[in-house]
N, C-alpha and C positions, 0 to 999 in steps of 0.2 A: 505493499498500498504508498502512497505518494506523501511525505509527510504534509500538514495542513498547517498553514498560516492564520494568526488568527484574522488578518485582515482582509482573506475570503471570503467570499458569498457562497455557498453549500444550498444545495436547491439537492431535496428528497422529492426522489416521483417513484409510480409504482408500475415491475410490468407488466406487460399479461396475464403473468402468473401470478400477482400479487402482493410479489419481492419487494420491498423496498429498498432505494439505488438512492447510494448520495452520491454528487454529483457536483466540480467544483466548477464553476461557469471564471470561463475562460473571458469571454466578449458577446457583445449586443455590437448586433447592427443591422442596420437597415436597409430592402435593398427588392426595390421595384415594388412600397411602397408595403412589404412586409419585414418584418420586425423578425430576427432568427436570433438564435444563440449557440453558441460553441461549449457545450461542454465534456468536459473530462472524468470518465469516471474514477472515485473515488480510489477502489478496490483495483484498480488496472493497473498493475505495474508498470508495462509497457509504452503507457505515455498517449493511448491514439482517445481523436476527439468523438466527441456527433456531434449532428449540427440536429438539432430542433428547432421550428417555425413556433415563438411564441405569441397567442393570443389573452388577451385583457375581455372579462367582463366584469357583470356588475356579481360574477361570484370568488374574483381575484385571476393570479394570472395561469398560466395551463401555456404546458411545455407537450409539440404531437413529435414527435419523431419525425424524422422528414430520409423515405424511403424513399427514394428516387438520386438514388448514386450520379449522376448527371449534376443534378441543382444540388445534392451535397456537396458532391465537391468546386464550383463555381463555388458556392456563401466558403465554405473554407479558403481558398484561394482570394474572394473577396475582404476576408475577415486576416487574411497574414498582410495582402498590399495593405489594408488600413493599419494594422499595427505597427508596420514599417515606417509608414508616412509622422506615426504616433511615439514614435522611439525614440529615447533621452538619451544624449550620450552625456559622461563627465562634460561637466561647466571650466568654459577656455577662461 
């Protein structure tokens, strides 16, 4: 299991079998009017991430796994590009 930082936002989601899974929110971004979240399973030692579609209604926030591999890859690459744009280097 990856080490957790107190500043990290953790999200608990239930899988199709009713198991509670904890994810680390790595990034949220909006693309084509849809909000996506890049989440990392805290139990995954490999560091793989999953892409979820984020929706909000009167009952709260929902995270729906993006099953379309092409869409998932596009969002992942956009998230990487966005993260690179905001990378903070040492002060000069």
